[in-house]
PATI-540645 format. One record per residue: residue in one letter; z, y, x of N, C-alpha, C, O in turn. Coordinates in steps of 0.2 Angstrom, whole numbers, plus 2048, in hexadecimal, padded with zeros to 3 digits. Example, Ala and Ser with C-alpha at 12.3 -4.5 7.8 and 13.67 -1.06 7.14 Angstrom:
a8277E48428277EA83E8277F084282A7EF847/s8237F58408247FB844827800840828806843/
***
This chain:
xFDCA2A173FD8A24171FDCA1E170FE0A1D174/xFDBA1B16AFDFA16168FDCA0F16BFD6A0E16B/xFE0A0B16EFDEA04170FDF9FF16BFE49FF167/xFDA9FB16AFDA9F6165FDE9F0168FDC9EE16D/xFE39EE164FE69E8167FE39E2164FE29E115E/xFE29DD168FE09D7166FE59D1165FEA9D116A/xFE59CE160FEA9C8160FE79C2163FE19C1163/xFEB9BF167FE99B916BFE79B4166FEA9B3161/xFE19B0168FDF9AA164FE49A5164FE79A316A/xFE59A215FFEA99C15FFE7996163FE1995163/xFEB992166FE998C16AFE9987165FEE985162/xFE2984163FE297F15EFE1978162FE0978168/xFE197315EFDF96C161FD896C164FD7969169/xFD496F161FCD96F163FCC97316AFC997016E/xFD097816BFD097B172FD3977177FD097717C/xFD8974175FDC96F17AFD796917CFD6967181/xFD4966177FCF961178FC996317CFC895F181/xFC696917BFC196B17FFC396C186FBF96A18B/xFC996F187FCB97018EFCD96A192FCB969198/xFD096518EFD195F192FCB95B193FCA958199/xFC695B18FFC0957190FBC95A196FB995719A/xFBC961196FB896519BFBC9631A2FB89621A7/xFC39641A2FC69621A8FC595B1ABFC395B1B1/xFC69561A7FC49501A9FBD94E1ABFBB94A1AF/xFB99521A7FB19511A8FAF9531AFFAB9501B3/xFB29591B1FB195C1B8FB49571BDFB09551C2/xFBA9541BCFBD94F1C1FB99491C2FB79471C7/xFB69461BCFB29401BCFAC9421C0FA993E1C3/xFA89471BEFA29491C1FA394A1C9F9E9471CC/xFA894D1CBFA994E1D2FAA9471D6FA79461DB/xFAE9431D3FAF93C1D5FA99381D6FA89351DB/xFA59381D0F9F9341D1F9A9371D6F979331D9/xF9A93E1D7F959401DCF9793E1E3F9393C1E7/xF9E93F1E4FA093D1EBFA09361ECF9E9341F2/xFA09321E7F9F92A1E8F989291E9F979251EE/xF9492C1E6F8C92B1E8F8B92D1EFF879291F2/xF8D9331F1F8C9351F8F8F9301FDF8C92F202/xF9592E1FBF98929200F95922200F94920206/xF929201FBF8F91A1FBF8891A1FEF85915201/xF859201FEF7E921201F7E923208F7992320C/xF8492520BF85927212F87921216F8891C214/xF8792321DF8991E222F9091D221F94921220/xF92916221F99914220F9E916226FA4915225/xF9B91822BF9F919231FA2913234FA7914239/xFA190D233FA4908236FA290723DF9C90723F/xFA7908242FA5907249FA890124BFA58FD250/xFAE8FF249FB18F924BFB38F5245FB58F8240/xFB48EE246FB68EA240FBE8EB23FFC08EB239/xFC18EB244FC98EB244FCB8F1248FCB8F124E/xFCD8F7245FCF8FD248FD58FC24CFD68FF251/xFDA8F724AFE08F624EFDF8F3254FE18F5259/xFDA8EE254FD98EA25BFD58EF25FFD68EF265/xFD18F325DFCD8F8261FD28FD264FD1900269/xFD78FF260FDC904262FE0901268FE290526C/xFE18FB269FE48F826EFE18F8275FE48F827A/xFDA8F9274FD68FA27AFD490127CFD0902280/xFD7906278FD490D279FD5910280FD0913282/xFDB90F283FDC912289FD790F28FFD4912293/xFD690828EFD1905293FCA907292FC6909296/xFC890828BFC190B28AFC091228CFBB91328E/xFC691628BFC591D28DFC491D295FC1921298/xFC8919298FC89192A0FC19172A2FBE91A2A7/xFBE91229FFB79102A0FB291529FFAD9162A3/xFB3919299FAE91E298FAF92429DFAA92729F/xFB592529FFB692B2A4FB29282ABFAF92C2AE/xFB39222ADFB091F2B3FA99202B2FA59222B7/xFA691E2ACF9F91F2ABF9C9262ACF979272AF/xFA092B2A9F9E9322AAF9E9342B1F9A9382B3/xFA39322B5FA49342BCF9E9322C0F9C9352C5/xF9B92C2BEF959292C1F8F92E2C0F8A92F2C5/xF8F9312BBF899362B9F839322B7F7D9362B8/xF8392C2B6F7D9292B4F7A92B2ADF7E92D2A9/xF7492B2ADF7092D2A7F6B9282A5F689252A9/xF6B92629EF6792129CF62924297F63928293/xF5C921298F56923294F5391D291F51918295/xF5291D28BF4F917288F49919284F4991E280/xF43916285F3D918282F3991127FF3B90C282/xF3591227BF3290C278F2A90D27AF27912278/xF2890827DF2190827FF1E90127EF208FC280/xF1890127AF148FB279F198F6275F188F0277/xF1E8F8271F228F326EF288F1272F2B8EC270/xF298F3278F2E8F127CF338F727DF318FD27D/xF398F627EF3E8FB27FF3F8FB287F418F628A/xF3E90128AF3F902291F45906292F4590C28F/xF49904296F50908298F4F90A29FF4E9052A3/xF509102A0F519132A7F589162A8F5A9192A4/xF5B9142AEF619162B0F6191A2B6F5E9182BB/xF639212B6F639252BCF6A9272BDF6E9282B9/xF6B9292C4F7292C2C6F719332C5F6C9362C2/xF779372C7F7793E2C6F719422CAF709472C8/xF6F93F2CFF699422D3F629402D0F5D9422D3/xF6293C2CBF5B93A2C8F589342CBF539332CA/xF5C9312D0F5A92B2D3F5B9252CFF609242CC/xF569212CEF5791B2CAF5C9162CDF5C9152D3/xF609142C8F6590F2CAF629082CAF609062C5/xF639052D0F608FE2D1F658F92D0F6B8FA2D2/xF648F32CDF688ED2CDF6E8EE2C8F728E92C7/xF6E8F32C3F738F32BEF718EF2B8F6B8EE2B7/xF768EC2B5F758E82B0F768EC2A9F7C8EF2A9/xF728EC2A5F728F029FF738EA299F6E8E6298/xF788EB295F798E728FF788EB289F7B8F0288/xF748E8284F738EC27EF738E8278F718E2279/xF768EA273F768E726DF728EB268F738F0266/xF6C8E8265F688EB261F698E825AF698E2259/xF6A8EC255F6B8EA24EF6A8EF249F688F524A/xF6D8EE243F6C8F323DF728F723DF778F6241/xF728FD239F78901239F7D8FD235F7C8F7233/xF83900235F898FD232F888FB22BF8B8F6229/xF848FE227F838FD220F7D8F8220F788FA220/xF7E8F221FF798ED21FF758ED218F708EA218/xF778F1213F738F120DF6D8F520EF688F520A/xF6C8F9213F668FD214F608F9217F5B8FC218/
***
């Protein structure tokens, strides 16, 4: 049985143009899609100046470990338009006399 040999198609200017337009079209489409997702999602802003925050990292971690060792649990509920915060120790007993400081605000992206 004889095999038919095919001659390769020549690369023309039209083929190169279509390939380049398709390549860059995919790149641009992916970039636009990722940009839209990034702009619509949470910006992840936690601190205004990460360098300053990094200087306090060890102290903040020590405070967090000390808080974990206390075993305190916080429950916050909303009743009749008021925010009620309850603080209990690891045995479920209410913690008396503790000062709770809270900052209520909007998410990091103020455009929402």
